[in-house]
N, C-alpha and C positions, 0 to 999 in steps of 0.2 A: 897314111893322113887322108887319103881321098875317103877311104873307109868312115871313118870316124865322119867327117863334114856331112858325107851320105846318112849315116844313122842320125846326128842330130836333126838333120831337116827332115828325117821321116818323124822323128820323135814330135817335132813341133808340129807338123802337119795332123799327126794323131789326134795332138791335146786339143787342135783347133778343131778337128772334126767332131772331137769327142763332147764338147760343151764349150756355150757361150751365154755369157751373162750382160744383159744391159740392165742396169738401175739408174734411174732419173727422179726428180723432184722439181718442179716449177708452179707459181701462181698463176694465176689468170692475168696479171698484170702486175706491173711495179708500183704506181703511185695510186694511193686511198684517200679518201678522207674519211671522217670520223663514223660516219652513217653506213659504209659500204662493210661488205663481208669479203672477208680475205677467203679464196678458194685455192686449197693447195691440191695438187694431183700427184700422186706417186706410181710411177710404172714400173713393174719387174715384169721382164723378160726371160724366159729360159728355154735356150735349145740345145736339146741333146738331154743325154742320162744324167741330169743335173736333180739334186733333193734339197729343198729348203727345211733347214735346221731350226731356226729360228722364226719368231715373228718379227714384225717390224718393230723396230726400237727408235719412237720418235724422237726428235732433238727438245728442249728446252721450249716450253710454250707458254711459259710462267706469265708472258707479257699480254696473252690473248686469254679471251672467256671461248671455249670450244662449243660451238652451238651445234653440230652434229657430223657424223663421220658414217662411212659406209663403203662397199667395195665389193669386186665380184671380178672373176675370172672367164678367160675367152681364148678359145685358139685361134690365131690369125697366122697367116701365111706371109714370108718374106717377099715382097718383089723381086728383091736383086738374086736370092739364090732360089726360090721356089722351095723354102723349107717351110716345113709346120713349125711354130713357135707359140709354147704355153705364155698367156699373157696373164698378168695380175694387176688389179688397176686399184688404188686406194684414194678415196676422195676426203678431205677435212675442210670442216668451215669453221672459221676462225672469227670472232668478235676483238679487235684491239682495243687496249686498254688504256694506251697513251699515245701522244704523238711524236713523230719524230721520224730517225730511220730505225728499222729494227732489223737485225740478223736473224736468220734462219737458218738453224746449224742442219748439221747430217742425221740423214736417215740409215740406220745399220740394219744387216741383216748377214745371217749366217749360212753358206750353200757349201754343200760339200768341203766342210773344216775349212773354209776359206770366209773372211769377212769381206762385204761389200758395202759401200758407201755412196751417198750420194752427195753432189756439191753443194756446199752451202751459199746463201745468197741474200741480198740486203732488199727490204722493201720500204718505202716511205707513206709515211701516215701523216697527213694535212693536220686536220683540226678535229681531235679527238671530241665524241660524242660525250658530255659530262653526264654523269647519273642523275644528278639532280636538275632538270632542267629547266624547272619553275618556279619564280620565286615571286615575292613583292617586295620591292625596294631591296632587293638582295639581302633579304634578312629572314625569308619562311620557304621552305624547298620541301616537296613532296618526293618521295622514292617509292616505288614499286621494285620489292626484291623478289625473285622466284628464284630458288636453289636449283630444282630439279628442272632444267627446260629440254629434256628428251624423254618423250611419253610416247605413249600408243594414242591412237586415233580414240577419242570418248574416255580416255585414262585422265583421272584430275591431276593436277599438280597444283601446288599450295602457292600464294601468294600473299606477301606481308607488306601493307602499306604504312610507312613510317615519315614521321613529318622533321624534319630538322630546323631550328632556329638559334639567333646568339642571344634570343631574350626569353626565357622562360614564360614570360605572360604571355607572349605570341602564341604558345602551343594550344593555349586554352581559347584562343581567339579564331582557330580552326574548324568549321563546321559543313553541316550540308555536305559530306561525302557522298559523291556517286559513281557506282562501280561502271568499268567499260561494259560498252554493248557493241555487239558486231554478230554477223551472221556465221560465220565459221567457228563460234566459241558459243559455251554457255558458261554463264557465271551465276554461281551461288555463294552468300555470305556465310562464312563459320561464324564469326561475332564482332560485333563493333565495340567492344570493349577495351578502353583505353589502359595502357599497362603505365607502369610507374617511368617517371621521368629519367633518361640517363643526362646525367650532367656533362659527361665527358664523350659525345657522340663523335660523327664524323668532323673534321676539319675545326675539332673542340668545340662543337656545336652542340647544345642540348638536343635529345631527340626523344620522340615517343611513338609507338606503335599505335595506329588510330584503327585499324581493321585488318581484318584475315579473313581472306575467300579463296574460294576453290575455282578455279579453270579448267574447264572441258572440251578441248578441241574436238571440232565435229568433221574435220578434214586433215587428210596427210600434208607432207610438205611442210615448208616455213611459215609458221603463222605468227604473224606479229599481235601481241596482245595490245588494244588499245589505251592510252594514258586514262589514270583516274584523276578526276577533277574534285574539286573543293572551294570552299569560299572563306574569306578572310574577313570577318567583321570587325571593324571598328566603329568608334563613335562618330565618325564624321563620312566615310566610305566603306562601301563592299566590296572587296576585289576577288576576281576566279584566279585559282592557280590549277596547275596541272602537274601529274608526275611524269616520269620519263616512260617510255613503250620497251615493251620486252619482246624480243623473238623467239619463238619456241620451233625445236625440230619435233615435228610430229610423226613418228613412224606409222608405217601402215601396216595394217593388220596382216597376219600372216596368211599364204595362200592355203587352200583346203579346207573354208568354212563350209559348215553344214547349211543345207537349203533352210532350215529353219531360223539361222541366225540374222539378227536384222542389224542392231546397234548397242545389243547390252553388253558391258563390258564390266567386269568386276566378279562377284562370287554369290549366286544368287540361288533360291529355292522356288518351288511354285507348289501352290496348295489348291482344293477346290471342295467347298463344302457346302453343306445346307443346314444353317445353324438352329433353326425352328425345330422341335420336338413334336410338331402335329403331324398328323398324317397329309401326305400328298393327296390333294383330291384332281381329280380331271376337271380341265377347263376353268381351273381356278388359279390365280398366279402364285406362284413360288418364289422364293429368294436363295439365290445363290451365288456365292461369293467366290472369287476369284482373289487370292493373295499372293502376291510376291515378295519374298522378302530377302534381306543381305545387303550387300554392303558394293557401291561403284556408281554408276551413273543412274541410279534410280528414279531420279526424279525426271529424268530426260530420255529413258529408253522407251521402245515400244513394247507395251504389254501384251500378252497374249491373250487372246479373245477366246470367248466361247464358240465353238463352231456351231451352225446351223444344222439343223436336223428336222426331216419331217415328221418325227414325233413331237414338236413343241416347237411353238413361237416364243422368239426373243426379243427383247426390246435393249436398246442403247443403256448402258450400264451408268450409275453414278459411281465417280472415283473420288473416293476419300484416302488421302495422303498423312502420313506418319512418319515424317523423315527429319533426319537431324545431321549435322556433320558427323563424321568420323573419321578413322585415322588414313583409309586408302580410298575415301569416296562417301557419299551421302548414304547414309545406313538407314535401316527401318524398315517399314513396310508400306504397301500399297495395295489399297483393298478397290477392287470393282465389282459392285455390288448390281448383278443381273435380275431383272424378272423374267421368267420362264413360265407360260402356260402349257400345261400336257394337252394335248388335242385329243386322248382318248387312255381310258384305264389301261393299266399294264406296267410291265417292267420296260424302264427306259434308262439310255447310258448318256449322260451328259459329258462331253468332251472337250477339252482346250485345245487349240493353235499347238502343234509342236513349238519347242522353245529350246534355243540353243543361247550360250555366253560366251564370252572370250575371258579367260583368267589371265591377267597378266603377270602374276603372280608366279604362275605354274608354266606360261606362253604355251597354252595349248587351249582347245576350243572343248567344252564341255556340252554333251546334247543329252538334255533331261527329256526328250520326247514329249507326250502327251500325258494330261493327268485326266482321271477318269472320276466319275461319280456315280453311283447306283441309286437309282430311285425308282420307287414302286407308285403308280397312280393308282387311286382307287374312285370307284363311280360315287356318286352324291347318298346314292342308296346303302353301298358298303360303309361309308363314314358312320350314316345316322344308325345301322344295326350294330356298330361296333362300341356304340354309345351305352354306357349303364344307365339305370332309371334315375338314379342321383344325377348324373351329369345332364339327363335332359332336363328335370326340374331345376337344376342351378341355370342351365342356358335360358329356360323360358323367364325366371326369375331377374336375369341379367337384361333380358330384352324388354321385361316390364320397367325397370329401373332406369334405363335408358332413356325411355320414351317420358320420362318426368322432366318436363322443361322448367326448370329453377336454377337460377345461379346462386340461390341463395342456399337451397337445401340439396348438401353433396350427396348426391343418391349413389353417385358412381363409387363411393367407397366402401359401399355395401356388396359390391360384385364380388361373385363367389368363384374363386379359382377351380380350375380342373383338380380334382384328386383321383388317384388311382384305387384307393379303397372306399369302402361305403362309410360314411360318417353321418350319424343320426343327430348329431349337435348341429351341422350345416342345415340339414333340413329344417328342424325346429326353428333355429334361428331366421330363416326365409319366411317360412308362415309366422314367425311374429313379427316380423317386419312388414308383412303385408297386411297384418291384422292391423298394426298400429298405424301404418299411412291409411287405411280405410277410417278409423276413427278420428284420427286427426281431420280427415276431409269432411265427416260428419259434422264434426263440432265447429268446423271453420263454416260451413252451409248455414248450421244453427246460429252462428254468431252473426253473420253477414245477414240473415233474416230478420232480426230481433233490431239491428242497426238500422236497416233502413226504415222499420216502423217507429221508433224511439230516436226523434231528432229534435234537437234542444234548437232555439233559434239562435244564430249567434250574434253576439253583441256587435253592433256595426263599429267599424274602424275609421279612425279620420284619416281622410285623404292625404294621400301626401305627394311628393313631387313624382313626375313621369320617370325620374331615373331608379328611386326609391322603389316605384311600383316594379317596375321592370327588373331590380333587385332581388325582391319579395316573390316574384313568378318564377325566378331563374331557380331560387333556393327551393322552391316548390317542386319544381320539375327535375333538380338534381338528382342524378342517378348514382347510388354506391359502386362505385367502379370496382372497389376491390371484388367483390360479390362475382362480377366476371372475370376477375383475373383467377380466382380459385375455380371457377368453373372450366375456363378455357384450360388450367393446367390439369384438372382431373380429366376432359375430354382428351387432351395429348397423351396420358397415360393409357386411357383405355384403346387408344388406336383408331378412335372415330374421325380420320383426318375431314371428310365431309362436314360433320357437324362443327368441327373447328371452324372452319372456315365459315360457315353459315353462323354461328354466335360471334364471331368477329363483327360480321355487317351490322348485326343487331345492339352490340355495343356501340360500336360507330353511330348508327343512327341516334341511339337514345343521347350520347354526348353532342351532336350537333343539334338535334331539337332542344338541350339544355341551353343553345346558345342562339336559339332560334336560326338556324341557317339550315335550310332544305337540302341544298346539293353539298357535294363535297370540294367544287370547286370555289363556291362561295364560302365555305368553311377554312378553305386555304388561305384567300384575302384575309378572311376576318382575324385568322392566326398571324397574319404577317403584321396587321395593324396593332393587335393587342399583345402578341409576344414574340414579336420579331421575325425575321425573314427566316433565323435559322431553325425555329421550330416549326414554320410552314414548310420549309423545306424538307426537313425531317417526316412531315408529316407524308408530304407527295413521295417521298423515297418507299417510306412504311408502305401506301396502298400498292406500289409497284412491286416490292418483295411480296406481298398476299397475292395478288394476282399471278406471279410468276410460280408461286410455291402452289397457288389451287388449280393450275391447270397444267402443273409439272406431271409428266408419265410415271415418277417416281418420287414417293415422299416418304422422306425416314424420319424417325424420333428426333434425331441430331439436327435435321433443319427446322423441325417445330421448336424445339428448344432455343435457337437462335430469335427465331421468328417471335417465340414468346417474351423473350427477353427485350426485343427493340420494343414491343407493344405496350408493355408495362413500365417502361423508362418513359415513353412519350407521353399516352396516356395519364400517365401520372402527374407530367407537369402541366399536361393542358386543364386536368379537371381538379388543380389549387384553387 
């Protein structure tokens, strides 16, 4: 009998020494209000030769929205037994959906073919935060819905703004939607197209989607998306309403990012190219474009720049964006157009900065490295020697045609484009044009001479009122503004930008003379009196745009297109 007792005691001691398991779950507190997050901490301690055979099986959490979760492991030493213990800690952040007492069930885990569980406990939620917190007379509600609330830093998530009301007529009154603005998020609209009205929405109220937008959180941690505001317009009053706020669990990007990584998250491609087919000439400007294409945080990320080099000078780029909303971010392309000036003739290599991005789909960093562009700069003499005889004649003809300063005669349309093959027809056409211009000039001089000799005495007209006399003088001084429009279009096409701005100044002066206004400020006041303040402000703004483009280090055909459109619209109104 004594031997049996000793055997049992030895067995118990060996089991205890073989392994111990401590498994607990607790919340940070027991009472919460609806705006607070419930934080659960699950601790699993293994002491001895123990193997965890299953993942943690969480209880039913359908009464909560899971905001985020995370886990880590560490080795700790038990202060009582001075034995090393493996500790596994899991933390879960929950957002309660309802108020009152909620029971949190047990967490299960299997270790060495045995199931362990934590003790269940109760928490109490006081006042739950409603989804639709904003209303007008308890009849119009805004709700911001974000389904994916766990994303990486700089990774987008889709937000949907929906309006609810018991009266379908009130849905049409919601206008002036203002998306949230905050330093730790970037917001880009997808569309403001209203959906069809759903007559049986939340709480039997009619609903309609007002807007869809993307939210790019730019910092890790818990980020709160501010409310979206709007206005409800009625005949008597204009009320402002706001949606609910949404909390995001923004995961920090993984460790081990390349040195060239800045903040690009998505999937991208980088290209660098020289679009012109003309030969690169030393000490003359060259257009080089860096294109970044793909999908992700394209509109907010840092673009790779062109590295500086002792072989060339480089100026700040002009950024052109062609971006639209995609499935996993903003997609399209962004062009950075640089101007380089080679310092000497010879071969030169244009390099971009190293570029890397994080691909959230693959959960890995992609290092694209540097993109290179090989260019060969020629001296001015080498460029001239490479031209054929016909090209030299064409260049001389084009220079002569550009010197003809007349908005009526569209001489720039006769300019000859460079040809790779010898074309006798082009040469004969150029000679015929020059001869025709010479004959026209001689005929004009002969007609002008005869006109000065033979003059008929005009019949005196009866004197009218001062207003009539002023109108007649103005009609005699009136300039055909359409000729200037056509001439500006030809100059823009030819690429002679300084001539473009000079012609605009001449046109503006002619128009001001037509209305007897010597200075631009007097002309602005004249327009404000006769055409209204709107036209006068547009005139002042147009002059400012012209000055900005005139002294900009980079002038492109796209910017001149927009500027010419504004000029035609405004001066067509002024010259009516």
